[in-house]
C-alpha positions in Angstrom: 0.1 0.0 0.0 1.1 3.6 -0.8 1.5 5.1 2.6 0.3 8.6 3.6 3.2 10.6 5.0 2.6 13.3 7.4 3.8 16.0 5.0 0.9 15.2 2.8 -2.4 16.8 3.9 -5.6 18.1 2.7 -5.9 21.8 2.6 -8.6 24.3 1.6 -8.1 26.2 -1.6 -9.3 29.6 -2.1 -12.1 29.9 -4.7 -14.4 32.7 -5.8 -17.2 33.4 -3.2 -19.9 33.8 -5.8 -22.6 33.5 -3.1 -24.6 30.6 -1.7 -23.1 27.7 -4.0 -22.6 23.9 -4.2 -20.0 22.1 -6.2 -20.9 18.6 -7.2 -18.1 17.2 -9.5 -14.6 17.7 -10.5 -12.5 16.6 -13.6 -8.8 17.1 -14.2 -7.2 17.6 -17.6 -3.8 18.5 -16.2 -2.2 19.8 -13.2 -2.9 23.3 -14.7 -6.3 22.7 -16.2 -9.1 21.5 -13.8 -12.9 22.0 -13.8 -15.3 21.9 -11.2 -19.2 22.3 -11.6 -22.3 23.0 -9.6 -24.9 25.5 -9.1 -25.4 28.8 -7.1 -28.0 31.4 -6.3 -28.2 35.2 -6.6 -29.6 37.0 -3.8 -31.8 35.2 -1.4 -32.5 31.6 -0.9 -35.9 31.8 -2.9 -34.0 32.7 -6.1 -33.8 30.0 -8.9 -30.4 28.2 -8.9 -27.9 28.8 -11.7 -25.2 26.7 -13.4 -21.8 27.1 -12.0 -18.4 26.3 -13.6 -14.9 26.9 -12.2 -11.6 26.5 -13.6 -8.1 26.0 -12.2 -5.3 27.3 -14.3 -2.6 26.1 -12.0 -2.5 29.2 -9.9 -6.2 30.1 -8.9 -9.7 29.2 -9.3 -12.0 31.5 -11.4 -15.5 31.4 -12.4 -16.2 30.6 -16.1 -19.7 31.9 -17.5 -22.0 29.0 -18.2 -25.5 29.1 -19.9 -28.9 28.3 -18.2 -32.3 27.2 -19.5 -35.7 27.6 -18.1 -36.9 29.9 -15.2 -36.8 27.9 -12.1 -33.5 26.3 -11.6 -30.4 24.8 -13.2 -27.8 22.5 -11.8 -24.7 20.8 -13.0 -24.1 17.6 -11.2 -21.2 15.9 -13.0 -18.1 16.8 -15.4 -15.8 14.8 -17.4 -12.7 16.0 -19.4 -11.2 14.6 -22.6 -8.9 17.4 -23.7 -8.5 21.1 -22.8 -11.1 22.0 -25.6 -13.4 19.1 -24.9 -15.1 18.9 -21.5 -18.7 17.9 -20.8 -20.9 18.8 -18.0 -24.4 17.3 -17.1 -27.2 18.1 -14.9 -30.8 19.5 -15.3 -32.7 22.7 -16.1 -36.2 23.6 -14.9 -39.4 25.4 -15.8 -42.3 25.8 -13.0 -43.6 22.4 -13.8 -40.8 20.0 -14.8 -37.1 19.5 -15.0 -35.3 18.4 -18.0 -31.7 17.1 -19.1 -29.0 19.7 -19.3 -25.8 18.9 -21.1 -22.9 21.5 -21.6 -19.9 21.4 -23.6 -16.6 23.3 -23.3 -14.7 23.8 -26.5 -11.7 25.7 -25.2 -13.4 29.0 -25.4 -17.0 28.8 -24.2 -19.6 26.6 -22.5 -22.4 26.0 -24.8 -25.8 23.9 -24.4 -25.9 20.7 -26.6 -29.4 19.4 -27.1 -30.2 16.4 -25.1 -33.3 14.1 -25.1 -35.8 13.5 -22.4 -38.2 10.6 -21.7 -41.8 11.1 -21.2 -43.2 14.6 -20.3 -42.2 14.6 -16.5 -39.0 15.2 -14.8 -35.6 14.2 -16.3 -32.2 14.7 -14.8 -28.5 13.7 -15.2 -26.3 12.9 -12.3 -23.1 11.6 -13.7 -20.8 11.7 -16.9 -17.8 9.8 -18.2 -15.9 10.3 -21.2 -13.9 7.7 -23.4 -13.1 9.6 -26.3 -14.4 12.6 -28.2 -17.1 10.6 -29.9 -17.9 8.2 -27.0 -19.5 9.9 -23.9 -22.0 8.5 -21.5 -24.3 10.3 -19.0 -26.6 8.7 -16.4 -29.5 9.8 -14.3 -33.3 9.1 -13.9 -36.6 10.2 -15.2 -40.1 9.9 -13.8 -42.5 8.0 -15.8 -46.3 8.2 -16.2 -46.8 6.3 -12.8 -45.0 9.1 -11.1 -42.0 6.6 -10.4 -38.4 7.1 -10.9 -36.6 5.0 -13.7 -33.0 4.9 -14.9 -32.0 7.2 -17.6 -29.0 6.5 -19.8 -27.7 8.8 -22.5 -24.9 8.6 -25.1 -22.9 10.9 -27.1 -21.5 9.5 -30.5 -19.7 12.6 -31.8 -22.9 14.2 -33.3 -25.8 13.8 -31.2 -26.9 12.7 -27.6 -29.4 9.8 -27.7 -31.2 7.7 -25.0 -30.0 4.2 -24.5 -32.3 1.5 -22.9 -31.3 0.7 -19.4 -32.7 -1.7 -17.0 -34.9 -1.2 -13.9 -35.1 -3.7 -11.2 -37.9 -2.2 -9.2 -41.2 -0.7 -10.5 -40.1 2.5 -8.9 -37.0 4.4 -7.2 -34.6 3.5 -9.7 -31.7 6.1 -10.1 -28.3 6.2 -11.4 -26.0 8.5 -9.7 -22.6 7.9 -11.3 -20.8 6.3 -14.3 -17.4 5.1 -15.2 -15.8 3.6 -18.1 -13.1 0.9 -18.3 -13.3 1.0 -22.0 -15.9 1.5 -24.9 -17.2 -2.2 -24.1 -16.9 -2.0 -20.2 -18.9 0.8 -18.4 -20.4 0.6 -15.1 -23.4 2.8 -13.7 -24.3 2.9 -9.9 -27.3 4.1 -7.9 -30.2 2.8 -6.2 -33.5 1.0 -6.5 -36.7 1.1 -4.5 -38.0 -2.1 -2.8 -41.5 -2.3 -1.3 -43.9 0.4 -1.0 -44.8 1.2 2.7 -42.3 2.3 3.7 -40.0 2.0 0.5 -36.5 0.8 1.1 -33.6 2.0 -1.4 -31.2 -0.8 -2.2 -27.9 -0.7 -4.4 -28.2 -0.7 -8.1 -25.2 -1.5 -10.4 -25.5 -1.8 -14.2 -23.0 -2.9 -16.7 -22.5 -2.0 -20.5 -20.7 -4.8 -22.6 -20.8 -2.9 -25.8 -24.3 -4.2 -26.8 -26.6 -3.5 -23.9 -27.0 -2.5 -20.3 -28.0 -5.2 -17.8 -28.3 -5.2 -13.8 -25.5 -7.0 -12.0 -26.4 -8.1 -8.3 -24.7 -6.0 -5.8 -24.7 -6.5 -2.0 -26.5 -4.3 0.8 -25.6 -3.7 4.3 -28.1 -3.2 7.3 -31.9 -3.4 7.1 -32.7 -0.1 5.6 -31.6 2.1 2.9 -28.6 1.4 0.6 -27.4 4.0 -2.0 -24.3 4.1 -4.3 -23.3 7.7 -5.0 -19.9 7.4 -6.8 -17.9 4.8 -8.9 -14.6 4.7 -10.4 -12.6 2.1 -12.4 -9.0 0.9 -13.3 -9.6 -2.3 -15.2 -12.3 -5.0 -15.9 -11.7 -6.5 -12.4 -11.0 -3.5 -10.6 -14.1 -1.2 -10.0 -15.0 0.7 -6.8 -18.3 2.2 -5.8 -19.1 4.1 -2.6 -22.2 5.4 -0.9 -24.2 4.9 2.4 -26.2 2.3 4.4 -28.6 2.3 7.2 -30.6 0.3 9.6 -34.5 0.8 10.2 -34.2 0.4 14.0 -31.3 2.9 14.1 -31.6 6.4 12.7 -27.9 6.7 11.6 -26.0 6.1 8.3 -22.9 4.3 7.6 -20.4 4.4 4.9 -20.5 1.8 2.2 -17.9 0.7 -0.2 -18.0 -2.0 -2.7 -15.4 -3.5 -4.9 -16.0 -5.3 -8.3 -13.3 -8.1 -8.7 -14.3 -9.3 -12.1 -16.8 -11.8 -10.9 -18.9 -10.1 -8.2 -19.2 -7.0 -6.0 -18.2 -7.4 -2.4 -18.7 -5.0 0.5 -15.2 -3.8 1.8 -15.2 -2.8 5.4 -15.0 1.1 5.8 -14.9 3.2 9.0 -17.2 5.9 10.1 -16.2 9.3 11.6 -19.4 10.3 13.1 -21.9 8.7 15.4 -25.1 9.8 13.5 -24.7 10.0 9.5 -21.8 9.1 7.3 -22.0 9.2 3.7 -19.5 8.8 0.7 -20.3 10.6 -2.4 -17.1 10.4 -4.6 -14.2 7.9 -5.1 -11.1 8.1 -7.3 -7.7 6.7 -6.9 -4.1 6.0 -8.3 -4.2 2.2 -8.1 -6.2 -0.6 -6.4 -3.9 -0.2 -3.3 -4.2 3.7 -3.1 -7.9 4.7 -3.1 -9.6 7.8 -1.8 -13.4 8.5 -0.9 -15.1 11.8 0.1 -18.4 12.5 1.7 -19.6 13.8 5.1 -20.2 12.8 8.6 -22.2 14.0 11.5 -22.4 13.4 15.2 -25.9 13.6 17.3 -25.9 17.5 16.7 -26.3 16.5 13.0 -23.7 19.2 11.8 -22.0 17.9 8.8 -18.2 17.7 8.6 -16.0 16.7 5.5 -15.1 13.1 5.6 -12.2 11.6 3.6 -11.2 8.1 3.6 -8.0 6.5 2.2 -7.5 2.8 1.6 -7.3 -0.4 -0.3 -9.1 -3.8 -0.9 -8.7 -4.8 2.7 -8.5 -1.6 4.9 -9.7 1.9 5.0 -9.1 4.7 7.4 -10.4 8.2 8.0 -7.9 11.0 6.9 -8.0 14.3 8.7 -9.8 16.9 6.5 -10.3 20.6 6.9 -13.8 22.4 7.3 -14.9 25.9 6.7 -17.3 28.0 8.8 -19.3 26.8 11.8 -22.1 24.7 10.1 -22.4 22.0 7.5 -19.5 20.9 5.3 -19.7 18.2 2.6 -17.5 16.8 -0.2 -19.5 15.6 -3.1 -16.6 14.8 -5.7 -12.9 13.8 -6.0 -10.6 13.4 -8.8 -6.9 12.5 -9.2 -4.5 15.1 -10.5 -1.1 14.6 -12.0 1.8 14.5 -9.6 3.1 12.3 -6.8 -0.2 11.9 -5.2 -2.4 14.9 -5.8 -6.1 15.0 -5.7 -8.9 17.6 -5.9 -12.0 17.3 -3.9 -15.1 19.7 -4.0 -18.4 20.3 -2.2 -19.7 23.1 -0.1 -19.7 24.7 3.4 -22.3 26.7 5.2 -22.2 29.8 7.6 -21.2 31.3 5.3 -22.8 29.1 2.6 -20.1 28.8 -0.1 -18.3 26.4 -2.4 -15.7 24.4 -0.9 -12.5 23.1 -2.9 -9.8 21.1 -1.2 -6.4 19.8 -2.5 -4.2 16.9 -1.3 -0.4 17.0 -1.8 
């Protein structure tokens, strides 16, 4: 295992305080070319949210203008980078009644909206994106069907257009995909959650695989007696895929970290620690190799104030690593990405009181 030395630490990196904002994803082109995306609001909390993209040029973070659609809210949930002039961000935009998919592209000069399909007439949203090449990009999320139930949504870019690709649903409701990762063009994983039962509905892990021809559900384990959700996923090879999220028990109102590993044959739960006595959740995962993995999220104690949570590990052992917080209220990390260098990473999220975007760097 690659050991963490005392000289290597997580530090908060200053970024523009554009107002109340959340950063949801981060992607690295190079050490001097990093993107993070999310959403922010202007004025009071009743204002609609707007897309937010920030860029690191090797010295500082700056806000880069990005377009919006609709009148009641825009959000960018994930970002993937292919080249300095080829970056994709996905999320959703809203009018008063429904949300629609939102996909934006950076061409090296501007962010522009690229038309993206929707299923049905109700809400559609995209949560994650991964890019294999300039003509092979995948985005995942969910839509609401005519029965008012969530179903998985997967879209593909072929270099010319975005189109929906049929995806599997296990349950009749509560199917959502939160993240996607690509090993190769014929080996792609998407993770999320599926609803079981109805009164009350319990969420269970959902993992789906693309083999070059179709998407299919692959069984994945659950922990505890209540909700299990997978929020982030990353991959190194066909037998090395990691997914992270949270699990809970019905009898105890707490959440625990959840880490699962695909070994080429099946998904297995890998033991992971918890920093808080109440809720613990992992939202993003990245790594340098199977034995040098990182996951980020948040934890809270009985006061339910969230603190950044960062864990470092490998296939048999994970540990909590100290991470900074800003302000006096909630802090949460939503995404993490590897940066070129000895062992450098970026993590993004938000802090509150004051409510502002949060960016942290590990070196």
